[in-house]
N, C-alpha and C positions, 0 to 999 in steps of 0.2 A: 821323734824323727830319726835320731841316730840308730835307735834300736830297729826301726823298720828298714833302714838302709842296710843294716848289718844282717838282718833276717833275709832280705832279698839277695844280698851278695852271697850268703851261705846256700840259699835255694838254687841260685844259678850255678854255683860251684858244684853242688850235688848233681844237678841236671847235666852239667858238662861232664862230670865223671861218669855218670850213667851212659851218656852218649858215647864217650870214648870206649867204655866197656862193651856196649852193643856193637859199636863199629869194629872193635877188635875181634869180636866173636864172628861178625859177618865176614870179615876179611879171612879169618882162619877157615871158615867153611869153603870159601872160594878157593883158597890155596890148597885145601885138602882134596879138591876135586869136585865139589859141589858147585859147578859153574853156573848153574841156574840161579844161584844166589846173587849173581852179579846184576840180575835184573832189578833187585832192590836198590842197588847203587844207581842204576840208570834212572829209575823212577824218582829217586830222591833229588838227583842233580841235573837231569837233562833240561828242565824249564829254566833253571837258573843259569846254566851255561848258554842255552839258546838265547835267552834275553840279553845277556852280556854280549854274545857274538853278533846278534842282530843290531845292537846299538853301535857296533863298530863297522859292520859291513854294509848295513842298509839294504842287504840283499837276503831274502829268506833262504834261498837255496845255498848260498855261501855260509850263512849262519848255521844251517843244518849240517853242512859238511864240517865246519869247525867244531860243532857239538859233537858229531860222531868221531872226529879225529881226537878230540879231547878225551872222550870216553874210552876209546881204543887205547890211548896212552895210559889212562888210569888202569885199565885191565892189564896191560903189559908190564906195568910198573908195580903192581900190588905186592910183589915179593920184597920190594925195597921200602915199602911203607912202614914207618915207625909206629907200631900199634899203641904206643903210649901217647900219641899225639892226636889231634883232631883230624878226622877223615874229611870233614867239610872243608877245612882250610887247605888240606893237601890237594883235594880235588879242584878247588878254586884256583890253587896256585898253578896247577897244570893247564887249567882253561885260560888263565891270564897269559901264560907263556904262549899258548896257541894263538890268542888274539894279537899278542905283540908280534909273533911271527908273521901272521897274516898281514898286519900293517906294514911291516918291514918289506915283505914281498910285493905288496901292491903299490907301495910308495905313493899312496894318495892319502890325504888327510882323513881321519876318522870322522864320521858324521853320526849323529844320534837320530834314531828312527823312533817314531811313536811305537811303543810296544802294544802287541795285541792285547785284547781285553783279559786274557787269562793270566797276564802278568800284572800283579798289583803295582800301581804307579804312585809313589808318594807325592809326586808333583800334583796329581789330581786333587789330593787332599789339601795340600798346603798352598797352592797357588790358584788364582781364579783362572777360569778357562781362557779369558782374553789375553792373560799374560803367559800362558803355557808356551806358545810359540816363541816368545821372546826369551824365555828361559832356556828352551832347547837350543836356540841359536847361540845363546851365551855359552851354553855347555859345549857346543861345537867349537867355540873359540879357545877352549882350554887345550893345553898340550896333552900328549898321550899320558904322561905320568900323572899329571893332575887329574885328568879325566878317569883314569883307572882307580885312583884312590877315592875320588868322589863316588864313582860307581859302586865300589865295594862298601863304602861307608853308608851312603844314603839309600841305595837301591837294594843292596843285598844285606844291609844292616849288620856289617861286620864291625867289630870294635877296633880301635886303633891298634891294640896289641895283635889282634888276628890279622889285621892288614899288614903289619910289620912282618909277621911271619909268612904270609902269602907272597908278599912282594920281596921278601928277603932284604928288607931295609930296616933302619933303626926306628924305634917308636918316635923319637923326636922328629925324624924326617917325615913320618906320617903326619904328625901334627903340623909341621911346617907346610906341608903340601895342602892340607885341608884349609889352613889359614890363608895361604896364597890363592887357592881356588875360590874361597869365599870373598876375598878381596877383589879378585879379577871379575867374578860374577857380579859383585856389587857395583863395580865400576861400569861394567857393560850395561847392566840393567839400569843403573842410575842415569847413564847417558841416554838410554832409550826412552826415559820418561819424558813426556811432553812438558815443556816449561809453561807455567801459568802466569 
């Protein structure tokens, strides 16, 4: 068992190093004038950003605007990207910032929207269809910070370490937020269960 875990960790590290190397090459191409290469970044990340933005805005048009604003910010900031780090985390960090800015400007609570079919939804796999609405309403009850942490961890499958980097918080704080979110969701969903 330990050997299998060690082998899996080594494969993930190797894959991560390959991704960082290919991301660095892509960024170098764009910075050297091959602007068409930015389309690769758009293809890689636009659906992830759109899904996150849609969950916060509940408005497809505003989500598209946030997606576009985030991608424009990525393009304009490429020269400042540290090519030894993960491009995915850096792009998501910019998108998170734009979602937070949207929430601050709109001054209304963020609401979760059912994602279109092209976005895989882990809730569909883990929760029965009749409980899905209860879970989404419970998710709406989380504060912005908890909601973003949960979104990154469960919907975008980012590790705690990656979330800490994206949100610029400590690893311990990520774990605390996930713990609190699970507790709040458990309390809300537990209270929603009919008594027998």
